[in-house]
C-alpha positions as CSV (number, residue, x, y, z in Angstrom):
1,X,-5.8,89.3,-19.3
2,X,-8.7,88.3,-17.3
3,X,-7.8,84.7,-17.5
4,X,-4.2,85.3,-16.4
5,X,-5.5,87.3,-13.5
6,X,-7.9,84.5,-12.6
7,X,-5.0,81.9,-12.8
8,X,-2.9,84.1,-10.4
9,X,-5.8,84.3,-7.9
10,X,-6.2,80.6,-8.1
11,X,-2.5,79.8,-7.6
12,X,-2.3,81.9,-4.4
13,X,-1.5,80.1,-1.1
14,X,-4.8,79.5,0.5
15,X,-5.8,81.5,3.6
16,X,-6.7,79.5,6.6
17,X,-10.0,81.3,7.0
18,X,-11.7,84.6,6.0
19,X,-12.1,87.2,8.7
20,X,-11.6,91.0,9.4
21,X,-8.1,92.1,8.8
22,X,-5.6,94.3,7.0
23,X,-6.0,92.1,3.9
24,X,-9.2,90.8,2.5
25,X,-7.1,88.1,0.7
26,X,-5.8,86.5,4.1
27,X,-7.6,87.0,7.3
28,X,-7.3,85.2,10.5
29,X,-9.0,85.4,13.9
30,X,-9.5,83.3,16.9
31,X,-13.2,83.4,16.5
32,X,-13.8,80.0,14.9
33,X,-11.6,77.9,17.2
34,X,-14.7,76.1,18.2
35,X,-15.7,75.2,14.7
36,X,-12.2,74.2,13.5
37,X,-13.2,70.6,13.9
38,X,-15.7,71.0,11.2
39,X,-13.2,72.0,8.5
40,X,-12.8,69.9,5.5
41,X,-9.7,68.0,4.3
42,X,-7.7,68.8,1.3
43,X,-7.8,66.9,-2.1
44,X,-5.4,66.1,-4.7
45,X,-4.7,67.8,-8.0
46,X,-6.2,65.9,-10.9
47,X,-5.6,68.4,-13.8
48,X,-3.5,71.3,-15.0
49,X,-6.1,73.6,-13.8
50,X,-5.8,74.0,-10.0
51,X,-9.1,72.4,-8.6
52,X,-11.1,74.2,-5.9
53,X,-10.5,71.4,-3.6
54,X,-6.8,72.3,-3.5
55,X,-7.7,75.6,-1.8
56,X,-9.3,74.2,1.3
57,X,-7.7,75.9,4.2
58,X,-5.4,74.1,6.7
59,X,-5.9,74.6,10.5
60,X,-3.5,77.3,11.9
61,X,-2.2,78.0,15.4
62,X,-4.9,79.8,17.3
63,X,-2.6,82.1,19.1
64,X,-1.3,83.4,15.7
65,X,-4.9,84.5,14.9
66,X,-5.0,86.4,18.1
67,X,-1.8,88.3,17.1
68,X,-3.2,89.2,13.7
69,X,-6.0,91.1,15.5
70,X,-3.4,93.7,16.7
71,X,-1.8,94.2,13.3
72,X,-2.1,97.7,11.7
73,X,-5.3,98.2,9.7
74,X,-7.2,95.4,11.6
75,X,-10.0,95.9,14.0
76,X,-8.1,96.3,17.2
77,X,-9.0,94.2,20.2
78,X,-10.1,97.4,22.1
79,X,-12.3,98.6,19.2
80,X,-15.9,97.6,20.1
81,X,-17.6,99.6,17.3
82,X,-18.2,96.7,14.9
83,X,-20.8,94.0,14.5
84,X,-19.6,91.2,12.2
85,X,-21.2,87.8,11.3
86,X,-19.0,85.1,10.1
87,X,-21.0,82.4,8.1
88,X,-19.6,79.1,7.1
89,X,-21.2,76.4,5.0
90,X,-19.5,73.1,3.9
91,X,-20.7,70.9,1.0
92,X,-19.7,67.6,2.8
93,X,-20.1,67.9,6.6
94,X,-18.7,65.1,8.7
95,X,-21.5,62.9,10.5
96,X,-23.0,64.8,13.4
97,X,-21.4,68.2,12.5
98,X,-23.4,71.1,11.1
99,X,-23.4,72.0,7.4
100,X,-23.8,75.7,8.2
101,X,-22.8,77.7,11.3
102,X,-22.5,81.4,12.3
103,X,-20.7,83.3,15.0
104,X,-21.6,87.0,15.7
105,X,-18.9,89.3,17.1
106,X,-19.2,92.6,18.8
107,X,-15.6,94.0,18.6
108,X,-13.5,91.3,20.0
109,X,-16.3,89.4,21.9
110,X,-18.4,86.7,20.4
111,X,-22.0,87.4,21.4
112,X,-24.0,85.0,19.1
113,X,-23.9,81.4,17.9
114,X,-26.0,79.5,15.4
115,X,-26.0,76.3,13.4
116,X,-28.4,74.4,11.2
117,X,-28.7,71.5,13.6
118,X,-30.3,73.7,16.3
119,X,-31.5,76.4,13.9
120,X,-31.8,79.0,16.7
121,X,-29.7,82.1,17.2
122,X,-28.4,82.0,20.8
123,X,-26.6,84.5,22.9
124,X,-23.0,83.5,23.7
125,X,-20.8,83.9,26.9
126,X,-21.6,87.0,28.9
127,X,-24.2,88.2,26.5
128,X,-26.6,85.7,27.8
129,X,-27.5,88.3,30.4
130,X,-27.9,91.2,28.1
131,X,-31.3,92.9,28.5
132,X,-32.8,92.6,25.0
133,X,-36.3,93.1,23.7
134,X,-38.3,90.0,23.4
135,X,-38.3,89.7,19.6
136,X,-34.7,90.4,19.2
137,X,-33.4,86.8,19.0
138,X,-36.4,85.8,16.9
139,X,-35.2,88.3,14.3
140,X,-31.6,87.1,14.4
141,X,-32.9,83.5,13.9
142,X,-35.1,84.4,10.9
143,X,-32.2,86.3,9.3
144,X,-29.7,83.5,9.8
145,X,-32.1,80.8,8.5
146,X,-32.5,82.8,5.3
147,X,-28.6,82.9,5.0
148,X,-28.5,79.2,5.7
149,X,-30.8,78.6,2.7
150,X,-28.8,80.9,0.5
151,X,-25.5,79.4,1.3
152,X,-26.4,75.7,1.1
153,X,-28.2,76.2,-2.1
154,X,-25.2,78.1,-3.5
155,X,-23.0,75.1,-2.8
156,X,-25.3,72.9,-4.8
157,X,-24.6,75.0,-8.0
158,X,-20.9,74.3,-7.8
159,X,-20.5,71.2,-10.1
160,X,-16.8,70.4,-10.4
161,X,-14.2,70.0,-7.7
162,X,-15.1,69.8,-4.0
163,X,-15.4,69.5,-1.3
164,X,-16.4,73.2,-0.8
165,X,-16.3,75.6,2.0
166,X,-18.2,78.8,1.4
167,X,-17.7,81.6,4.0
168,X,-19.1,85.1,4.4
169,X,-18.1,88.1,6.5
170,X,-21.1,90.4,6.9
171,X,-21.8,93.2,9.1
172,X,-20.8,97.0,9.7
173,X,-18.2,99.1,11.4
174,X,-18.6,102.6,12.8
175,X,-16.1,105.1,11.9
176,X,-14.8,107.9,14.0
177,X,-17.7,110.1,12.6
178,X,-20.1,107.4,13.6
179,X,-20.8,106.7,9.9
180,X,-21.5,102.9,9.4
181,X,-19.3,101.1,6.8
182,X,-20.9,97.9,5.4
183,X,-18.8,94.8,5.3
184,X,-19.8,92.0,2.8
185,X,-17.0,89.8,1.7
186,X,-17.1,86.1,0.6
187,X,-14.6,83.4,0.4
188,X,-14.6,79.9,-1.3
189,X,-12.3,77.4,0.2
190,X,-10.4,80.0,2.0
191,X,-9.8,82.5,-0.8
192,X,-11.8,85.7,-1.3
193,X,-13.7,85.6,-4.6
194,X,-16.8,87.8,-4.3
195,X,-18.2,90.9,-2.8
196,X,-21.6,92.5,-2.4
197,X,-21.7,96.0,-3.8
198,X,-24.5,97.9,-1.8
199,X,-24.7,100.6,-4.4
200,X,-25.3,98.4,-7.4
201,X,-27.0,95.7,-5.5
202,X,-25.0,92.9,-7.1
203,X,-22.6,90.1,-6.0
204,X,-19.4,90.7,-8.0
205,X,-16.3,88.5,-8.6
206,X,-13.9,87.5,-11.3
207,X,-14.2,83.7,-10.7
208,X,-16.6,81.7,-12.5
209,X,-18.0,80.5,-9.3
210,X,-18.6,84.0,-8.1
211,X,-20.8,84.6,-11.3
212,X,-22.6,81.3,-10.8
213,X,-23.4,82.0,-7.1
214,X,-24.2,85.7,-7.7
215,X,-26.7,84.8,-10.4
216,X,-28.3,82.1,-8.2
217,X,-28.7,84.7,-5.4
218,X,-29.9,87.4,-7.8
219,X,-32.8,85.0,-8.7
220,X,-34.0,84.6,-5.2
221,X,-37.0,86.8,-4.4
222,X,-36.1,90.1,-2.6
223,X,-32.6,88.9,-1.8
224,X,-31.0,92.1,-2.8
225,X,-33.2,94.2,-0.9
226,X,-32.8,92.0,2.2
227,X,-29.0,92.1,1.8
228,X,-29.0,96.0,1.5
229,X,-31.4,96.4,4.4
230,X,-29.3,94.2,6.7
231,X,-26.0,95.9,5.9
232,X,-27.2,99.6,5.7
233,X,-30.0,99.6,8.3
234,X,-30.4,96.5,10.5
235,X,-26.7,96.1,11.4
236,X,-26.0,99.7,12.4
237,X,-29.1,99.8,14.6
238,X,-28.2,96.4,16.3
239,X,-24.7,97.6,16.9
240,X,-25.8,100.8,18.5
241,X,-28.2,98.9,20.7
242,X,-25.5,96.5,21.9
243,X,-23.2,99.4,22.6
244,X,-25.9,101.0,24.8
245,X,-27.3,97.9,26.7
246,X,-24.0,95.8,26.7
247,X,-21.6,98.4,27.8
248,X,-20.8,96.3,31.0
249,X,-20.0,93.3,28.7
250,X,-17.7,95.3,26.4
251,X,-15.8,96.7,29.4
252,X,-15.6,93.4,31.2
253,X,-12.1,92.6,32.6
254,X,-11.6,89.4,34.6
255,X,-8.1,88.9,36.0
256,X,-6.6,85.4,35.6
257,X,-6.2,82.8,38.4
258,X,-2.7,81.6,38.2
259,X,-0.8,78.4,39.0
260,X,2.9,77.3,38.3
261,X,3.9,73.7,38.6
262,X,6.9,71.4,37.5
263,X,7.0,67.9,36.2
264,X,9.8,65.6,34.9
265,X,11.0,66.4,31.4
266,X,11.3,63.9,28.5
267,X,15.0,64.1,28.7
268,X,17.0,62.8,31.8
269,X,18.1,65.6,34.1
270,X,15.4,68.2,33.0
271,X,12.2,69.4,34.3
272,X,9.4,71.2,32.6
273,X,7.9,74.3,34.3
274,X,4.3,75.2,33.3
275,X,2.7,78.6,34.1
276,X,-1.2,78.5,33.7
277,X,-3.6,81.2,33.6
278,X,-7.4,80.4,34.1
279,X,-10.6,82.3,33.3
280,X,-9.5,85.7,32.2
281,X,-10.8,88.4,29.9
282,X,-9.7,90.2,27.5
283,X,-7.7,87.5,25.7
284,X,-4.5,89.8,25.6
285,X,-2.2,88.4,28.2
286,X,1.6,88.0,28.6
287,X,3.3,85.2,30.5
288,X,7.1,85.2,30.9
289,X,9.6,83.3,33.0
290,X,12.4,84.9,35.3
291,X,15.3,83.1,36.7
292,X,16.6,85.0,39.9
293,X,14.8,88.0,38.7
294,X,16.2,87.9,35.1
295,X,14.6,87.0,31.9
296,X,14.7,83.3,31.3
297,X,13.7,82.9,27.7
298,X,10.4,81.4,26.5
299,X,9.2,77.9,25.5
300,X,5.8,76.6,24.1
301,X,2.6,78.5,24.8
302,X,-1.0,78.4,23.7
303,X,-4.3,80.3,24.5
304,X,-7.8,79.0,24.0
305,X,-11.5,80.1,24.8
306,X,-13.7,78.8,27.6
307,X,-17.4,78.2,27.2
308,X,-18.4,81.3,29.2
309,X,-16.5,83.8,27.1
310,X,-13.3,83.9,29.1
311,X,-9.9,82.5,28.1
312,X,-7.2,80.3,29.5
313,X,-3.5,80.1,28.6
314,X,-0.3,78.4,29.5
315,X,3.4,78.7,28.8
316,X,6.1,76.1,29.5
317,X,9.9,76.2,29.9
318,X,12.5,73.3,30.1
319,X,15.0,73.7,32.9
320,X,17.6,71.6,34.6
321,X,16.4,69.3,37.4
322,X,16.9,70.8,40.9
323,X,17.0,74.3,39.5
324,X,13.2,74.7,39.4
325,X,12.9,77.0,42.5
326,X,15.1,79.6,41.0
327,X,12.3,80.4,38.5
328,X,9.0,82.2,38.8
329,X,6.4,83.3,36.3
330,X,5.2,86.8,35.7
331,X,1.7,87.6,34.2
332,X,0.6,91.0,32.8
333,X,-3.2,91.5,32.1
334,X,-5.6,94.3,31.8
335,X,-7.5,93.0,34.9
336,X,-4.4,93.2,37.1
337,X,-3.4,96.5,38.7
338,X,0.2,95.4,38.3
339,X,2.2,92.4,37.1
340,X,1.7,89.4,39.2
341,X,4.5,87.1,40.1
342,X,3.7,83.4,40.5
343,X,6.0,81.1,42.5
344,X,6.4,77.4,42.0
345,X,4.1,75.2,43.9
346,X,5.8,73.0,46.6
347,X,5.4,69.3,46.0
348,X,3.8,68.9,49.4
349,X,1.1,71.6,48.5
350,X,0.5,70.1,45.1
351,X,0.1,66.5,46.4
352,X,-2.1,67.4,49.4
353,X,-5.4,67.3,47.5
354,X,-4.5,63.9,46.1
355,X,-3.5,62.5,49.5
356,X,-6.5,63.7,51.0
357,X,-8.7,62.1,48.4
358,X,-7.0,58.8,48.8
359,X,-7.2,58.9,52.7
360,X,-10.9,59.8,52.5
361,X,-11.5,57.0,50.0
362,X,-9.8,54.5,52.2
363,X,-11.8,55.6,55.3
364,X,-14.9,55.2,53.2
365,X,-14.1,51.6,52.3
366,X,-13.4,50.7,56.0
367,X,-16.6,52.2,57.2
368,X,-18.6,50.4,54.4
369,X,-16.8,47.1,55.0
370,X,-17.5,47.3,58.7
371,X,-21.2,48.1,58.3
372,X,-21.6,45.2,55.8
373,X,-20.0,42.8,58.3
374,X,-22.2,44.0,61.2
375,X,-25.3,43.6,59.1
376,X,-24.4,40.0,58.2
377,X,-23.6,39.0,61.8
378,X,-26.9,40.4,63.1
379,X,-28.9,38.8,60.6
380,X,-27.4,35.4,61.7
381,X,-28.2,36.1,65.3
382,X,-24.5,36.5,66.3
383,X,-23.3,39.2,68.6
384,X,-21.6,42.3,67.3
385,X,-18.0,42.0,66.7
386,X,-16.9,44.3,69.5
387,X,-18.9,42.2,72.0
388,X,-17.3,38.8,70.8
389,X,-13.9,40.4,70.9
390,X,-14.1,41.2,74.6
391,X,-14.0,37.5,75.6
392,X,-14.7,37.4,79.5
393,X,-17.1,40.4,79.1
394,X,-19.6,38.4,77.1
395,X,-21.3,37.2,80.2
396,X,-22.0,40.7,81.4
397,X,-23.7,41.6,78.2
398,X,-25.3,38.2,77.0
399,X,-26.5,35.3,79.1
400,X,-24.3,32.2,79.0
401,X,-25.9,28.8,78.2
402,X,-25.8,27.8,81.8
403,X,-27.5,31.0,83.0
404,X,-30.2,30.4,80.4
405,X,-30.9,26.8,82.0
406,X,-31.0,28.2,85.4
407,X,-33.5,30.8,84.3
408,X,-35.9,28.1,82.8
409,X,-35.6,26.0,86.0
């Protein structure tokens, strides 16, 4: 029976990545967009038993992950009462990429980043300005270095298959009654396979890999006590401290800067309208097109993070050429008092910066060329160009040869 259940678990379609969600089996989030370049590739099936390398996750659209944050049973985007660490280790990192990295999340906001190349826990985004006690980041660094050691050594215990991606979701969430609920779930190549039981103090799972890794960690000195202390004590205290000191960050609302422009489409007779939103927070934002005030459908769209914790997004729509100015873009965001209507930029307006740059560059070339010519003529003892060009006026400024002879006599 256990073998049949294990086979069922192994045959499931792999999750792209493990994160908080309504199902521990398949969890998605935008939180590791920056690390998606470090994911491993898939392998080939070489036996009847599905090898672990077949369960390596494939990259998924980032905007889909955003939508899953709003599904019932998931930590809502407006729920700041959670502190979660996402840990990832890979057995065969690409050259120059880390083998272990962590992102820490306060509700929907990333506040911490760590990887084994720098080996330092660092604040992220707006949390750089959070007022913290001097030893706080030293403690975060020490904890994550310990996790790095455990994760990388665990990968070495896995003998067959590969490459492997080991992930962990560790942290705590505060319920309505302010009771902390620990979170400690682990995934191997995108599938949940192990949990930490805070009551029993054990890492449990049905897969052989879970027993192998769990036994390895149980042999580490004081590993169980460290895990329980972190989940039941350190995490809730850190969360409450962030809620108190970082309330401004958690309530941060930045309205988007908007722009709408047109470009020729790939098909003759069509243009592509693009509505772009810059530097906004929170990430929930709606872009839609209207034609003469009526809904005009939707096209491609995407959203992504900026390095400062804000986001950018765009949406495009293909329309008939010559019909562009009948369209506008409407944006809705928590940072706006009311929906904002964005009109299409005129070609003259959009081309003015380019024309200005070109004119300035040409003027610079002319000035530089004139200066070089003047310098060369003066080194040879020749008059300046504007003096030679005056012809009859030369004698008024420079003595002629005849005048020079008269002066000598």
